[in-house]
MINULO-312057 format. One line per 8 residues: their letters; for each residue x, y, z of C-alpha. Coordinates in Angstrom, 1 decimal, decimal comma, padded with zeros to 4 digits. Each point is the difference from the previous one (the first is absolute). Example, Ala and Ser with C-alpha at 12.3 -4.5 7.8 and 13.67 -1.06 7.14 Angstrom:
% residues 2
AS) 012,3:-004,5:007,8; 001,4:003,4:-000,7
% end
This chain:
% residues 460
XXXXXXXX) 000,0:000,0:000,0; 001,3:003,5:-000,9; 000,8:002,4:002,8; -002,6:002,4:-001,2; -002,7:-002,7:-000,1; 000,8:-001,1:003,5; -000,4:003,6:001,3; -003,4:000,3:-001,7
XXXXXXXX) -001,3:-003,3:001,5; 001,1:001,1:003,5; -001,8:003,3:-000,5; -003,2:-001,7:-001,1; 000,1:-002,4:003,0; 000,5:003,0:002,4; -003,1:001,6:-001,6; -002,0:-003,1:000,6
XXXXXXXX) 001,2:-000,2:003,7; -001,1:003,6:000,5; -003,4:-000,7:-001,3; -000,4:-003,0:002,2; 001,2:002,0:003,0; -002,7:002,7:-000,7; -002,7:-002,7:-000,2; 001,1:-001,6:003,3
XXXXXXXX) 000,2:003,4:001,7; -003,5:001,0:-001,3; -001,4:-003,2:001,4; 001,8:000,0:003,4; 000,3:003,7:000,8; -003,5:000,4:001,6; 000,7:-002,9:002,3; 003,5:001,2:000,7
XXXXXXXX) -001,2:003,4:000,9; -002,6:-001,4:002,3; 002,6:-002,3:001,7; 002,4:002,9:000,2; -002,6:002,2:001,8; -000,8:-002,8:002,4; 003,7:-000,5:000,7; 000,5:003,7:000,5
XXXXXXXX) -002,8:000,1:002,5; 001,5:-003,0:001,9; 003,5:001,6:-000,1; -001,3:003,3:001,3; -001,8:-001,8:002,9; 003,0:-002,0:000,8; 002,2:003,1:000,0; -002,4:001,7:002,3
XXXXXXXX) 000,0:-002,9:002,4; 003,8:-000,2:-000,1; 000,3:003,7:000,8; -002,6:-000,2:002,7; -000,1:-003,5:001,6; -002,9:-000,4:002,4; 000,9:001,0:003,5; 000,8:-002,9:002,3
XXXXXXXX) -002,4:001,7:002,5; -003,0:-000,1:-002,4; -003,2:-001,7:001,0; -000,6:-003,4:-001,6; -002,6:001,4:-002,3; -002,3:002,9:-000,7; -002,9:-000,3:002,4; -003,5:-000,8:-001,1
XXXXXXXX) -001,7:003,4:000,3; -003,7:000,2:000,3; -002,2:001,7:-002,7; -000,9:003,5:001,2; -003,4:000,8:-001,3; 000,0:003,3:-001,7; 003,7:-000,1:-000,9; 001,2:-001,1:-003,5
XXXXXXXX) 003,6:-000,3:-001,2; 001,9:-000,3:-003,3; 003,7:000,2:-001,0; 002,0:-000,2:-003,2; 003,3:001,1:-001,5; 000,4:003,4:-001,5; 003,8:-000,1:-000,5; 000,7:003,0:002,2
XXXXXXXX) 003,4:-001,4:001,0; -000,3:-003,7:000,3; -000,6:-002,3:-003,0; -002,0:-003,3:000,1; -001,7:000,7:003,3; -002,9:001,9:001,5; 000,7:003,5:001,0; -003,4:001,8:000,3
XXXXXXXX) -003,0:-000,9:002,2; -003,5:001,4:000,3; -002,5:-000,4:002,8; -003,7:001,0:-000,3; -001,9:000,6:003,3; -003,8:-000,1:000,2; -002,1:003,2:000,5; -000,1:001,0:003,7
XXXXXXXX) 003,6:-001,2:000,7; 002,0:002,0:002,5; 003,7:000,4:-000,1; 002,6:000,8:002,7; 003,7:000,6:-000,6; 003,4:001,0:001,2; 003,0:001,1:-001,9; 003,7:000,8:000,1
XXXXXXXX) 001,0:003,3:001,7; 002,9:000,3:-002,4; 000,4:003,6:-001,2; 000,7:-001,4:-003,5; -003,1:-002,2:-000,1; -001,3:-000,9:-003,4; -002,8:001,6:-002,1; -002,2:-003,1:000,7
XXXXXXXX) 000,4:000,4:003,8; -000,9:003,7:-000,1; -003,0:-000,7:-002,2; -001,2:-002,8:002,3; 000,4:002,3:003,1; -002,1:002,7:-001,7; -002,7:-002,5:-001,0; -000,4:-001,6:003,4
XXXXXXXX) -000,4:003,5:001,5; -002,7:001,0:-002,5; -003,8:-000,5:000,4; -001,2:-003,3:-001,4; -002,9:000,1:-002,5; -003,0:-001,9:001,5; 000,0:-003,7:-000,9; 003,1:000,3:-002,2
XXXXXXXX) 002,1:-003,0:-000,8; 003,8:000,1:-000,2; 003,0:-001,4:-001,7; 003,7:-000,5:000,6; 002,6:-000,3:-002,8; 003,6:-000,9:000,7; 003,1:-000,4:-002,2; 003,4:-001,4:000,8
XXXXXXXX) 003,3:000,9:-001,7; -000,2:003,8:000,3; -000,8:002,0:003,2; -001,1:003,2:-001,8; 001,8:001,8:002,8; 002,1:003,2:-000,5; -001,4:000,4:-003,5; -001,5:003,5:000,4
XXXXXXXX) -003,1:001,1:-001,9; 000,4:-003,0:-002,3; -000,6:-002,2:003,0; -003,3:001,8:000,9; -001,1:-000,2:-003,7; 000,7:-003,8:000,0; -002,1:-000,5:003,1; -002,8:002,0:-001,6
XXXXXXXX) 000,2:-002,0:-003,2; 000,0:-003,4:001,7; -002,7:000,8:002,6; -002,1:001,8:-002,6; 000,2:-003,0:-002,3; -001,1:-002,4:002,7; -002,8:002,3:001,0; -001,3:000,2:-003,5
XXXXXXXX) 000,3:-003,8:-000,6; -001,8:-000,9:003,3; -002,5:002,9:000,1; 001,4:001,5:003,2; 000,8:003,5:001,1; 003,7:000,7:-000,5; 000,1:001,0:003,7; -000,7:-003,6:000,9
XXXXXXXX) 002,9:-001,6:-001,9; 003,1:-000,5:002,0; 003,4:-000,8:-001,5; 003,4:-001,2:001,1; 003,3:-000,4:-001,8; 003,1:-001,8:001,2; 003,4:-000,4:-001,5; 002,8:002,2:-001,3
XXXXXXXX) -000,1:003,7:001,3; 000,5:003,0:-002,3; -001,0:-001,5:-003,3; -003,3:001,1:-001,7; -002,7:-002,6:000,2; -000,9:-001,2:-003,5; -003,7:000,3:000,9; -001,1:-000,6:-003,6
XXXXXXXX) 000,9:-003,6:000,5; -002,4:-000,2:002,9; -002,8:001,9:-001,6; 000,3:-002,3:-003,1; -000,9:-003,1:002,1; -002,7:001,5:002,2; -002,7:-001,5:-002,2; 001,5:-003,5:000,4
XXXXXXXX) 000,4:000,5:003,7; -003,6:001,0:000,4; -001,2:-003,0:-002,1; 002,1:-002,4:002,1; -001,4:001,1:003,4; -000,9:-003,0:002,2; -000,4:-000,7:003,8; 002,5:-002,8:-000,5
XXXXXXXX) 002,8:002,2:-001,2; 001,7:001,2:003,2; 003,1:-002,3:-000,3; 000,7:001,4:-003,5; -000,3:003,5:001,5; 002,6:-000,9:002,6; 002,4:-001,3:-002,6; -000,4:003,1:-002,2
XXXXXXXX) 001,1:002,5:002,7; 003,3:-001,8:000,7; 003,4:001,6:-000,8; 003,0:-001,6:001,6; -002,4:-002,2:002,1; 000,7:-003,7:-000,3; -003,5:-001,1:000,9; -003,5:001,5:000,0
XXXXXXXX) -001,3:000,9:003,5; -003,5:-000,7:001,3; -001,8:-000,4:003,3; -003,5:-000,6:001,2; -002,4:-000,2:003,0; -003,6:-000,7:000,6; -002,2:001,3:002,8; -003,4:-001,3:001,0
XXXXXXXX) -002,5:002,8:000,6; -003,7:000,4:000,4; -001,7:-001,2:-003,2; 003,1:-001,7:-001,6; 003,7:000,0:-000,6; 002,2:002,9:-000,7; 003,0:-000,7:-002,3; 003,4:001,9:-000,3
XXXXXXXX) 002,5:-000,6:-002,7; 003,2:002,0:-000,6; 002,9:000,2:-002,4; 003,3:001,8:000,2; 003,3:000,7:-001,8; 003,2:001,0:001,5; 003,6:-001,3:000,2; 002,4:002,9:000,1
XXXXXXXX) -000,2:003,7:000,9; -001,9:-001,0:003,1; 000,0:002,1:003,1; -002,9:001,2:002,2; -001,6:003,3:-001,0; -003,2:-001,4:-001,2; -000,7:-002,3:-001,5; 002,2:-002,6:-001,6
XXXXXXXX) 000,2:000,2:-003,7; -003,4:-001,1:-001,3; -002,8:-001,7:002,0; -003,6:-000,5:-000,9; -002,5:-001,6:002,4; -003,6:-000,8:-000,8; -002,9:-001,0:002,1; -003,7:-000,5:-000,5
XXXXXXXX) -000,8:001,5:003,4; -002,7:002,6:000,6; 002,0:002,8:001,7; 000,1:003,8:-000,1; 003,0:001,6:-001,7; 000,8:001,9:003,2; 000,1:-003,3:002,1; 002,1:-001,7:-002,7
XXXXXXXX) 002,5:002,8:-000,1; 000,2:000,0:003,8; 000,8:-003,7:000,0; 002,6:000,2:-002,7; 001,8:002,9:001,6; 000,0:-001,7:003,4; 001,8:-003,1:-001,2; 002,7:001,6:-002,2
XXXXXXXX) 002,4:000,0:002,9; -000,2:-003,8:000,6; 000,3:-000,9:-003,7; 001,3:002,2:-002,9; 001,7:002,5:002,3; 001,9:-002,6:001,8; 001,9:-001,6:-002,8; 003,3:001,0:-001,7
XXXXXXXX) 002,1:-001,7:-002,7; 002,5:002,7:-000,8; -001,1:003,2:001,9; -001,0:001,6:-003,3; -003,5:001,4:-000,3; -001,7:-000,2:-003,4; -001,5:002,9:-001,9; -003,0:-002,2:-000,9
XXXXXXXX) -001,1:-001,7:003,3; -003,8:-000,5:-000,1; -002,5:-001,9:002,1; -003,6:-000,1:-001,2; -002,7:-001,9:001,9; -003,4:-000,4:-001,7; -003,2:-001,2:001,5; -002,7:-000,9:-002,5
XXXXXXXX) -002,9:-000,5:002,5; -001,1:-003,1:-001,9; 000,1:-002,5:002,9; -003,3:-001,3:001,2; 001,1:000,9:003,5; -001,4:003,0:001,7; 002,0:003,3:000,3; 002,9:-000,6:002,3
XXXXXXXX) -000,5:001,3:003,6; 001,0:-000,9:003,5; 001,6:-003,5:000,4; -000,2:-000,7:-003,8; 001,9:003,2:-000,7; 002,6:-000,9:002,5; 000,4:-003,5:-001,5; 000,3:001,6:-003,4
XXXXXXXX) 002,7:002,4:001,3; 002,0:-002,9:001,3; -000,3:-001,9:-003,3; 001,0:003,1:-002,0; 003,0:000,6:002,2; 001,1:-003,6:-000,5; -000,3:000,3:-003,8; 002,0:003,2:000,1
XXXXXXXX) 002,8:-001,5:002,1; 000,0:-003,2:-002,1; 000,6:002,0:-003,2; 002,6:002,2:001,7; 002,0:-003,0:001,1; -000,2:-001,6:-003,5; 001,6:003,2:-001,4; 002,9:-000,5:002,5
XXXXXXXX) 000,2:-003,7:-000,9; 000,5:001,1:-003,6; 002,6:002,7:000,9; 002,4:000,2:-002,9; 002,6:-002,7:000,5; -001,4:-001,0:003,4; 000,8:-003,4:001,5; -001,2:000,6:003,6
XXXXXXXX) -002,9:001,7:001,6; 000,9:002,0:003,1; -002,3:001,1:002,8; 001,4:002,8:002,1; -001,9:000,3:003,3; 000,8:002,9:002,3; -001,4:000,4:003,5; 000,7:002,0:003,1
XXXXXXXX) 000,4:003,3:-001,9; -000,6:003,4:001,7; -002,5:001,0:-002,7; -001,7:-001,4:-003,2; 002,3:002,3:-002,0; 003,1:-001,5:001,7; -001,3:-003,5:-000,6; -000,4:000,7:-003,7
XXXXXXXX) 003,4:001,7:-000,2; 001,8:-003,1:001,3; -002,0:-002,5:-002,0; 000,6:001,7:-003,3; 003,7:000,8:000,9; 000,5:-003,8:000,3; -002,2:-001,0:-002,9; 001,6:002,5:-002,4
XXXXXXXX) 003,6:-000,5:001,0; 002,0:-001,4:-003,0; 002,4:-001,5:002,6; -002,7:-001,9:001,8; -001,7:-001,1:-003,2; 003,3:-001,2:-001,6; 001,0:-001,9:003,2; -003,4:-001,8:-000,2
XXXXXXXX) 000,6:-000,8:-003,6; 003,3:-001,5:000,9; -001,5:-001,9:002,9; 002,4:001,8:002,3; -001,4:000,6:003,6; 001,8:003,3:000,2; -002,1:001,5:002,9; 002,5:002,9:000,3
XXXXXXXX) -001,7:001,5:-003,1; -003,3:000,0:001,9; 001,6:001,9:002,8; 001,3:002,4:-002,5; -003,4:000,6:-001,6; -001,6:000,6:003,4; 002,7:002,6:000,8; -000,4:001,9:-003,2
XXXXXXXX) -003,8:000,1:000,0; -000,3:003,1:002,1; -002,3:-001,7:002,5; 000,5:000,1:003,7; 002,1:-003,1:001,0; 002,4:-001,1:002,7; 002,7:-002,6:-000,4; -000,8:-002,0:003,2
XXXXXXXX) -003,7:-000,1:-000,6; 000,2:-001,4:-003,5; -001,0:-003,6:-000,7; 000,4:-001,7:-003,4; -001,4:-003,4:-001,1; 000,2:-002,1:-003,2; -003,4:-001,7:000,3; 000,0:-001,6:003,4
XXXXXXXX) 003,8:000,2:000,3; 001,2:002,6:002,5; 003,0:001,7:-001,6; 000,8:003,1:002,0; -001,1:001,5:003,3; 001,3:002,3:002,8; 002,5:001,8:-002,3; 001,7:-003,1:-001,6
XXXXXXXX) -000,4:-003,4:-001,5; -002,1:-002,4:002,1; 002,0:-002,7:001,8; -002,4:-002,6:-001,5; 000,5:001,1:-003,6; 002,2:-002,0:-002,4; 001,0:001,0:-003,5; -000,9:-003,5:-001,2
XXXXXXXX) -003,6:000,5:001,2; -000,3:003,3:-001,8; 001,5:-001,3:-003,2; -002,4:-003,0:000,0; -003,0:002,4:000,5; 001,1:002,2:-002,9; -000,4:-003,0:-002,4; -003,8:000,3:000,2
XXXXXXXX) -002,0:001,8:-002,7; -002,2:001,9:002,5; 001,8:001,8:002,8; -000,9:002,1:003,0; 002,2:002,8:001,4; -001,4:000,9:003,4; 001,3:003,1:001,8; -001,2:001,4:003,3
XXXXXXXX) 001,2:003,4:000,9; -001,1:000,0:003,7; -001,0:003,7:-000,2; -003,8:-000,2:000,0; -003,0:-001,9:-001,3; -000,2:001,0:-003,7; 000,5:-002,6:-002,7; 000,1:-000,4:-003,8
XXXXXXXX) 000,4:-002,9:-002,4; 001,3:000,4:-003,6; 000,9:-002,5:-002,7; 002,8:000,0:-002,4; 002,2:-002,4:-002,0; 003,7:-000,6:-000,4; 002,2:001,8:-002,5; 001,7:-002,3:-002,6
XXXXXXXX) 002,1:000,4:-003,2; -003,2:-000,6:-001,9; -001,4:003,3:001,1; 002,9:001,8:-001,6; -000,3:-002,0:-003,2; -003,7:000,7:-000,3; 000,3:003,7:000,6; 003,2:000,5:-002,1
XXXX) -001,8:-001,6:-002,9; -003,5:001,5:000,6; -000,1:002,2:-003,2; 001,8:-002,5:-002,2
% end
């Protein structure tokens, strides 16, 4: 065969191969794209789990929350920051619902917080329903007039879709500070959110409000009252930037109780100190902290009064504390839950000073992370707190183990006993000041390398 003939034949064969490749691609591409999309979703989910493994302190499972008559939920993904996950949730509340709340006292609080504060203070139209819309991934904080415009656009869109006054639509945003909220992504899906509303959707709502959380948080209680049962169901998000100044990131509690707004607000405010204002992960207060508690009045039980109201208060306080402790259990990088119990203080203010000085001390928290019973760091925290204290009156315990008393280490204490105690996942640091009768308990977590990794990587 001549050289030129050989080249021509190879050229013809290459042309045939190209045609065959085109036919195969046309036949396989739709399947390949579908498989590729599915793989991408799986990879994204795997990366998310690898970046945020579930806290070892997490509950075994999300609790079975009761249906709250008059409260409907939906959630979906709008792509605000996170891909392949839910990041917006909507709640519709029946006409006649009452709402109580509490918010961060940060001077740089978000546009959503300021809007909610104004709406809770305003007169409620008779018989009006309400709605709550929440997004994760962007906090809409420190965004100037654009932030206010974003709140108006989102709440206005929900009001129109659900036939509500805009003054009865409450919003929250959580995530990165200082970046404009792409509110058009939320308004674009309001119709789908409204169409998906269901009494069964509360767990999806809990998942949609997560940021660096490693598990969705829920808690519930039921109270028997005259005429029937009263149900309470709450959800929360929070993992980092947690310190008491009301409330703790985002918390939403729902009940079918018949109760006045004034009574509901009184109960919520009364139990902040024993729940959301008694936890700290890193001593940093968020710009977005919001607690909203809604009562739909749809229970068959009579309006809460007397003993029934007291029982409801106890149940509500338990739900608030449960959610608060779940936030600490999900503290960024946490491996241990720490209860700091202070007694014998000269005043309530002093008790709080000492409790938070210990709970917020990086030296105490890193010692616990390393399972080092370094009780000297607790002595240090007491001393720096500014509270009235005297060396020889101070008593320190790890759980039931007497560590220090009368100005020095207890003769019965051994380093081995302290080290063994520190291996536990749930620890108690008990301090008595011997100065008075005031006391305070707060909860925190240890400080690990993982906390640094999460926060150094937060905007990546």
